[in-house]
C-alpha positions as CSV (number, residue, x, y, z in Angstrom):
1,X,-28.5,89.9,-68.7
2,X,-32.0,88.7,-69.9
3,X,-35.9,88.8,-69.5
4,X,-37.0,89.2,-66.7
5,X,-34.7,91.2,-65.5
6,X,-34.5,93.8,-68.4
7,X,-37.6,95.2,-67.4
8,X,-37.2,95.4,-64.3
9,X,-33.8,97.6,-64.7
10,X,-35.8,100.7,-65.0
11,X,-36.8,99.9,-61.3
12,X,-33.2,99.5,-60.4
13,X,-32.3,102.7,-61.6
14,X,-34.9,104.7,-60.4
15,X,-33.9,103.9,-56.9
16,X,-30.3,104.6,-57.5
17,X,-31.4,107.9,-59.3
18,X,-32.8,109.2,-55.8
19,X,-29.9,107.8,-54.1
20,X,-30.4,104.4,-52.9
21,X,-28.7,100.8,-53.4
22,X,-30.8,98.3,-55.4
23,X,-29.8,95.0,-56.6
24,X,-31.9,91.4,-57.8
25,X,-31.8,89.2,-55.1
26,X,-32.4,85.4,-54.3
27,X,-33.8,82.8,-56.3
28,X,-34.2,84.6,-59.4
29,X,-30.1,84.9,-59.4
30,X,-29.7,81.7,-58.4
31,X,-31.9,80.3,-61.2
32,X,-30.2,82.8,-63.6
33,X,-26.8,81.3,-62.9
34,X,-28.5,77.6,-63.4
35,X,-30.3,78.8,-66.7
36,X,-33.3,78.0,-65.6
37,X,-36.6,79.8,-66.3
38,X,-37.4,82.7,-64.3
39,X,-40.8,83.7,-63.8
40,X,-40.2,86.8,-61.6
41,X,-37.7,88.8,-59.7
42,X,-37.4,90.6,-56.1
43,X,-35.5,93.5,-55.3
44,X,-33.7,94.4,-52.1
45,X,-33.0,97.9,-51.4
46,X,-31.6,100.6,-49.0
47,X,-34.6,102.0,-49.5
48,X,-37.1,102.3,-46.5
49,X,-41.1,101.4,-47.6
50,X,-42.2,104.7,-47.3
51,X,-39.0,106.0,-49.0
52,X,-39.7,103.6,-51.6
53,X,-43.8,104.7,-51.6
54,X,-42.4,108.3,-52.4
55,X,-40.1,106.9,-55.4
56,X,-43.0,105.0,-57.6
57,X,-46.8,106.2,-58.1
58,X,-48.1,102.8,-57.8
59,X,-47.6,100.5,-55.2
60,X,-49.0,98.0,-52.8
61,X,-48.1,97.5,-49.3
62,X,-47.9,93.7,-49.1
63,X,-45.5,93.2,-46.4
64,X,-44.5,96.6,-45.4
65,X,-44.1,95.3,-41.9
66,X,-41.6,93.1,-43.0
67,X,-40.4,95.9,-45.1
68,X,-41.8,94.4,-48.1
69,X,-43.7,96.8,-50.9
70,X,-45.3,95.8,-54.0
71,X,-44.2,98.0,-56.9
72,X,-46.5,98.3,-59.8
73,X,-44.5,99.5,-63.1
74,X,-44.7,99.3,-66.6
75,X,-47.8,96.3,-66.9
76,X,-45.1,94.2,-64.1
77,X,-45.1,93.9,-60.7
78,X,-42.4,94.1,-58.6
79,X,-41.5,93.1,-54.9
80,X,-39.4,95.9,-53.3
81,X,-37.9,94.7,-50.0
82,X,-35.9,96.9,-47.6
83,X,-32.3,95.6,-46.2
84,X,-33.2,94.2,-43.0
85,X,-32.0,92.2,-40.0
86,X,-33.8,89.9,-38.2
87,X,-34.0,89.5,-34.3
88,X,-34.4,86.9,-32.3
89,X,-37.6,84.2,-33.7
90,X,-40.1,83.1,-32.3
91,X,-42.0,79.3,-33.0
92,X,-39.0,78.5,-34.9
93,X,-40.4,80.3,-37.5
94,X,-41.1,84.5,-37.5
95,X,-38.8,86.7,-36.2
96,X,-40.3,88.9,-32.8
97,X,-38.4,92.2,-34.7
98,X,-37.1,93.3,-38.5
99,X,-35.1,96.3,-38.6
100,X,-34.4,98.0,-41.6
101,X,-30.9,98.5,-42.7
102,X,-28.4,100.5,-45.2
103,X,-25.9,97.2,-45.8
104,X,-26.4,94.7,-48.1
105,X,-24.1,92.1,-47.2
106,X,-26.0,92.3,-43.3
107,X,-28.5,91.7,-45.5
108,X,-27.6,88.4,-47.2
109,X,-26.4,87.5,-43.9
110,X,-29.9,86.6,-42.6
111,X,-30.6,84.2,-45.7
112,X,-30.9,80.6,-45.9
113,X,-28.2,78.9,-47.9
114,X,-25.7,80.3,-49.7
115,X,-27.2,80.1,-52.9
116,X,-29.6,82.4,-52.3
117,X,-27.4,84.9,-50.8
118,X,-26.2,86.4,-54.1
119,X,-27.6,89.9,-55.2
120,X,-27.2,91.2,-59.0
121,X,-26.9,95.1,-59.2
122,X,-28.5,96.0,-62.5
123,X,-24.7,96.3,-64.9
124,X,-25.3,91.9,-64.3
125,X,-22.2,92.5,-61.7
126,X,-22.6,89.8,-58.5
127,X,-22.0,90.7,-55.0
128,X,-21.5,87.6,-53.7
129,X,-20.1,87.7,-50.0
130,X,-20.7,84.1,-48.8
131,X,-19.7,82.1,-52.3
132,X,-23.1,81.1,-53.3
133,X,-21.9,81.2,-57.3
134,X,-19.2,78.5,-56.3
135,X,-22.0,76.5,-54.3
136,X,-24.0,76.2,-57.2
137,X,-20.8,75.4,-59.5
138,X,-20.3,72.6,-57.0
139,X,-23.8,71.6,-56.9
140,X,-24.3,72.0,-53.2
141,X,-27.0,73.2,-50.7
142,X,-25.3,75.1,-47.6
143,X,-26.7,77.0,-45.1
144,X,-25.3,80.5,-44.6
145,X,-22.9,80.6,-41.6
146,X,-24.2,78.0,-38.6
147,X,-26.5,75.6,-40.3
148,X,-27.8,75.3,-36.3
149,X,-29.0,78.8,-35.9
150,X,-30.4,79.1,-39.4
151,X,-32.4,76.0,-39.1
152,X,-33.7,77.3,-35.3
153,X,-34.4,80.6,-36.7
154,X,-36.8,79.1,-39.6
155,X,-37.4,75.5,-39.2
156,X,-39.1,74.9,-42.6
157,X,-35.7,75.8,-44.2
158,X,-34.9,72.4,-43.8
159,X,-37.9,71.2,-45.5
160,X,-36.7,73.7,-48.5
161,X,-32.9,72.2,-48.4
162,X,-34.6,68.9,-49.3
163,X,-36.8,70.5,-51.6
164,X,-34.4,72.1,-53.6
165,X,-32.1,68.4,-53.9
166,X,-35.4,67.4,-56.3
167,X,-35.9,70.7,-58.0
168,X,-31.8,71.7,-58.2
169,X,-30.1,67.9,-57.7
170,X,-28.5,69.1,-55.9
171,X,-26.4,67.5,-53.0
172,X,-26.4,69.0,-49.0
173,X,-23.6,69.7,-47.8
174,X,-22.0,67.4,-44.9
175,X,-22.3,69.6,-41.8
176,X,-26.1,71.2,-43.7
177,X,-27.3,67.7,-43.3
178,X,-26.0,66.7,-40.2
179,X,-27.7,69.8,-38.7
180,X,-30.7,69.0,-40.1
181,X,-30.9,65.2,-38.7
182,X,-30.2,66.5,-35.6
183,X,-33.2,69.2,-35.6
184,X,-35.7,67.5,-37.9
185,X,-38.0,67.4,-34.8
186,X,-38.8,71.6,-34.9
187,X,-40.7,70.8,-38.1
188,X,-43.2,70.1,-35.6
189,X,-43.8,73.9,-35.1
190,X,-44.6,74.5,-38.8
191,X,-47.9,75.3,-40.2
192,X,-49.0,72.1,-42.0
193,X,-49.9,74.4,-44.7
194,X,-45.8,75.3,-45.1
195,X,-45.0,71.9,-44.9
196,X,-48.0,71.0,-47.9
197,X,-45.9,73.8,-50.2
198,X,-42.9,72.5,-49.9
199,X,-43.7,68.7,-50.0
200,X,-45.5,69.2,-53.4
201,X,-42.7,70.7,-54.7
202,X,-40.4,68.2,-53.9
203,X,-42.7,65.6,-55.8
204,X,-42.7,67.7,-58.7
205,X,-38.8,67.8,-59.0
206,X,-36.7,66.1,-61.5
207,X,-34.8,64.3,-58.6
208,X,-37.8,64.0,-56.5
209,X,-36.6,60.4,-56.0
210,X,-33.1,61.0,-54.2
211,X,-35.1,63.7,-51.9
212,X,-37.4,61.0,-50.6
213,X,-34.3,59.0,-49.6
214,X,-33.2,62.2,-48.2
215,X,-36.1,62.3,-46.0
216,X,-36.2,58.3,-44.7
217,X,-32.6,59.1,-44.0
218,X,-33.4,62.4,-42.4
219,X,-36.3,60.5,-40.5
220,X,-38.4,63.7,-41.8
221,X,-40.5,62.0,-43.0
222,X,-41.7,61.4,-39.4
223,X,-42.6,64.6,-39.0
224,X,-44.7,65.0,-42.3
225,X,-49.0,64.3,-41.4
226,X,-49.8,60.6,-41.5
227,X,-46.4,59.4,-42.5
228,X,-44.8,58.6,-39.3
229,X,-44.9,54.3,-39.9
230,X,-44.3,54.7,-43.7
231,X,-41.2,53.7,-44.2
232,X,-41.3,50.8,-46.2
233,X,-44.0,52.3,-48.0
234,X,-41.8,55.5,-48.5
235,X,-39.0,53.3,-50.3
236,X,-40.9,51.8,-52.8
237,X,-42.1,54.9,-54.0
238,X,-38.6,56.2,-54.5
239,X,-38.3,53.6,-56.5
240,X,-41.3,55.4,-59.2
241,X,-41.1,58.2,-61.5
242,X,-42.9,61.4,-60.5
243,X,-42.0,62.6,-64.3
244,X,-45.0,64.3,-66.0
245,X,-47.2,63.8,-62.9
246,X,-49.4,66.7,-61.9
247,X,-49.8,67.7,-58.5
248,X,-53.0,65.7,-58.3
249,X,-51.7,62.9,-59.5
250,X,-48.2,62.6,-57.3
251,X,-50.7,62.7,-54.5
252,X,-52.9,59.7,-55.9
253,X,-49.4,57.7,-55.9
254,X,-48.5,58.4,-52.9
255,X,-52.0,57.6,-51.8
256,X,-51.7,54.3,-53.4
257,X,-48.2,53.4,-52.1
258,X,-49.3,53.8,-48.7
259,X,-52.0,51.5,-49.4
260,X,-54.9,53.8,-47.7
261,X,-58.9,52.6,-48.5
262,X,-62.1,54.1,-48.0
263,X,-62.1,56.9,-45.2
264,X,-58.5,56.2,-44.7
265,X,-58.0,58.2,-47.7
266,X,-59.5,61.2,-46.9
267,X,-58.8,61.7,-43.3
268,X,-54.7,61.9,-44.4
269,X,-55.3,64.4,-46.9
270,X,-57.5,66.4,-44.6
271,X,-54.4,65.9,-42.4
272,X,-52.5,67.6,-45.4
273,X,-55.3,70.5,-45.3
274,X,-56.1,69.8,-49.4
275,X,-58.9,71.1,-50.4
276,X,-62.1,69.4,-50.3
277,X,-62.2,69.9,-54.0
278,X,-58.8,68.3,-54.6
279,X,-59.3,65.2,-52.1
280,X,-62.5,64.3,-54.0
281,X,-60.5,63.7,-57.5
282,X,-58.0,61.9,-55.5
283,X,-60.6,59.6,-54.4
284,X,-61.9,59.6,-57.6
285,X,-58.6,58.5,-59.4
286,X,-57.6,55.9,-56.6
287,X,-61.0,54.0,-57.0
288,X,-60.2,53.7,-60.8
289,X,-57.0,52.5,-60.3
290,X,-57.9,49.7,-58.0
291,X,-60.6,48.4,-60.9
292,X,-58.0,48.9,-63.8
293,X,-55.3,47.2,-62.2
294,X,-58.0,44.3,-62.1
295,X,-59.5,44.7,-65.4
296,X,-59.6,46.9,-68.4
297,X,-62.4,49.8,-69.3
298,X,-65.7,49.4,-69.6
299,X,-67.3,52.1,-71.5
300,X,-69.5,52.6,-68.2
301,X,-66.2,53.4,-66.4
302,X,-64.6,55.6,-69.3
303,X,-68.0,57.9,-68.6
304,X,-68.3,57.7,-64.5
305,X,-64.6,58.5,-65.0
306,X,-64.4,61.1,-67.5
307,X,-61.7,62.4,-69.4
308,X,-59.5,64.3,-66.6
309,X,-59.6,61.5,-64.1
310,X,-59.5,58.8,-67.6
311,X,-55.9,60.5,-68.2
312,X,-54.9,60.4,-64.7
313,X,-55.8,57.0,-64.0
314,X,-53.7,55.4,-67.6
315,X,-50.9,57.8,-66.2
316,X,-50.5,55.7,-62.8
317,X,-51.3,52.4,-64.4
318,X,-48.2,52.9,-66.7
319,X,-46.1,54.3,-63.4
320,X,-47.7,50.8,-61.6
321,X,-47.4,48.3,-64.7
322,X,-43.6,49.4,-65.4
323,X,-44.9,50.2,-68.9
324,X,-46.3,46.7,-69.7
325,X,-49.3,48.3,-71.5
326,X,-51.3,46.8,-73.8
327,X,-53.4,49.4,-75.2
328,X,-52.2,53.1,-74.5
329,X,-53.8,56.0,-73.1
330,X,-54.8,57.4,-77.1
331,X,-56.6,53.7,-77.5
332,X,-58.9,54.9,-74.1
333,X,-59.7,58.1,-75.2
334,X,-60.6,57.2,-78.3
335,X,-63.7,55.3,-76.9
336,X,-63.7,57.8,-74.3
337,X,-64.3,60.1,-76.9
338,X,-67.2,58.2,-78.9
339,X,-69.5,57.6,-76.1
340,X,-72.7,59.0,-77.0
341,X,-72.9,61.2,-74.1
342,X,-70.2,62.6,-71.3
343,X,-72.4,62.7,-68.3
344,X,-76.2,62.9,-67.4
345,X,-76.6,66.1,-68.1
346,X,-76.6,65.5,-71.6
347,X,-79.8,62.7,-71.6
348,X,-82.6,64.0,-73.7
349,X,-84.5,63.1,-70.6
350,X,-85.7,63.6,-67.3
351,X,-87.1,62.8,-63.8
352,X,-90.2,65.0,-65.0
353,X,-90.9,63.1,-68.5
354,X,-90.7,59.4,-66.4
355,X,-93.5,60.9,-63.6
356,X,-95.3,61.8,-66.8
357,X,-95.0,59.3,-68.9
358,X,-96.0,57.1,-66.3
359,X,-98.7,59.0,-64.6
360,X,-96.6,58.4,-61.4
361,X,-95.1,60.6,-58.1
362,X,-91.6,60.2,-57.9
363,X,-89.5,57.9,-55.3
364,X,-86.3,55.7,-55.7
365,X,-88.0,54.1,-58.8
366,X,-87.1,57.7,-61.1
367,X,-83.6,57.3,-60.3
368,X,-83.3,53.7,-61.0
369,X,-85.5,54.2,-64.6
370,X,-82.9,56.6,-65.1
371,X,-79.7,54.7,-64.1
372,X,-81.2,52.2,-66.8
373,X,-81.3,54.6,-69.4
374,X,-78.6,55.8,-68.8
375,X,-76.4,51.9,-69.2
376,X,-78.5,51.5,-72.5
377,X,-77.4,55.3,-74.2
378,X,-73.6,54.0,-73.1
379,X,-74.0,50.5,-74.1
380,X,-75.7,51.5,-78.1
381,X,-78.7,49.9,-77.1
382,X,-80.6,52.5,-77.8
383,X,-80.2,56.0,-78.9
384,X,-80.2,59.4,-76.4
385,X,-83.7,60.5,-78.3
386,X,-86.7,60.7,-75.8
387,X,-89.4,59.2,-78.4
388,X,-86.7,56.6,-78.3
389,X,-86.6,56.4,-74.8
390,X,-90.1,56.3,-74.1
391,X,-90.8,53.4,-76.6
392,X,-87.9,51.6,-74.9
393,X,-89.4,51.7,-71.7
394,X,-92.5,50.9,-73.0
395,X,-91.5,47.5,-74.1
396,X,-89.3,47.1,-71.3
397,X,-92.2,47.2,-68.8
398,X,-94.3,45.1,-71.1
399,X,-92.0,42.2,-70.4
């Protein structure tokens, strides 16, 4: 056993010292068996939320109605959740009622996939009643019990199954896949925000191409915002590499593949409920990748794009050109880094200066003149010096 389990063992020990059962559960145990990085651990216990709060001096009620208490312990925080069973689900997402129980096996029985239904005690011993370790060894995604029941309880599990294909490079067990194909329409009951989280994780996985093919095979894509009529474009996207792309770049590649333009881009991303800041950044990248595919960067375009968008655009350019790139990213970054200014605020002249020099009231001419100065500085025609700019403007006005 390694970190972060080792730091959390005292929490397990304190729960057990108080007479309760406690185990590590869920994704952290699965990733431990896969030798994948683990960022945090979850703990399941026979103690009720109030009993957990009585054992630890510092706690936060983060989901107490579902049995979860956040325990603050030695500069770390751990979600400690009471063993529970769940009654009939509503909206194909949330149980109507949660009942706290003392039995671990019944708690594991309600979980989604066998690989996520493994518990581990403080000594590293596995409790695996649904053969999750075997599923991990066989690289198979299989529901705990009836696939139909698990997906009807929580339809988001359908999306999670395909996301795990991407992240873990596992395959979906035959009956589980059949249930996905049959029940995929249930996804229309799931909030877009939850679908987006799973979709972004899917695109970021090492096996995203295989996951995209499953989206197509199961017609799951038809229940994702804006993708109902995008079968051909998604097939094309499934041949591309997402390796090394961040979230914004992945959305940009998707949008480029869909061949959406202008207002359609914003409409699509708003359907997915992306933050406005991210939408604007994606729009910028798409604007410059369209230009980049036609011609090389001009100094002024490098200036307008900025370093971050420049890097993202070039990463997508390499993918779209299938690595047949004459000038690498370092070449363009070198030119960008040598630009005399990186944004308009660095200019040593303002609109107030212009109005004072020419004794003229403000108007469109101010913006036009500042743009003219900006272009001249970028092109190296003049230095970014107030007096030199003034002299240059006077000479231009005399011509």
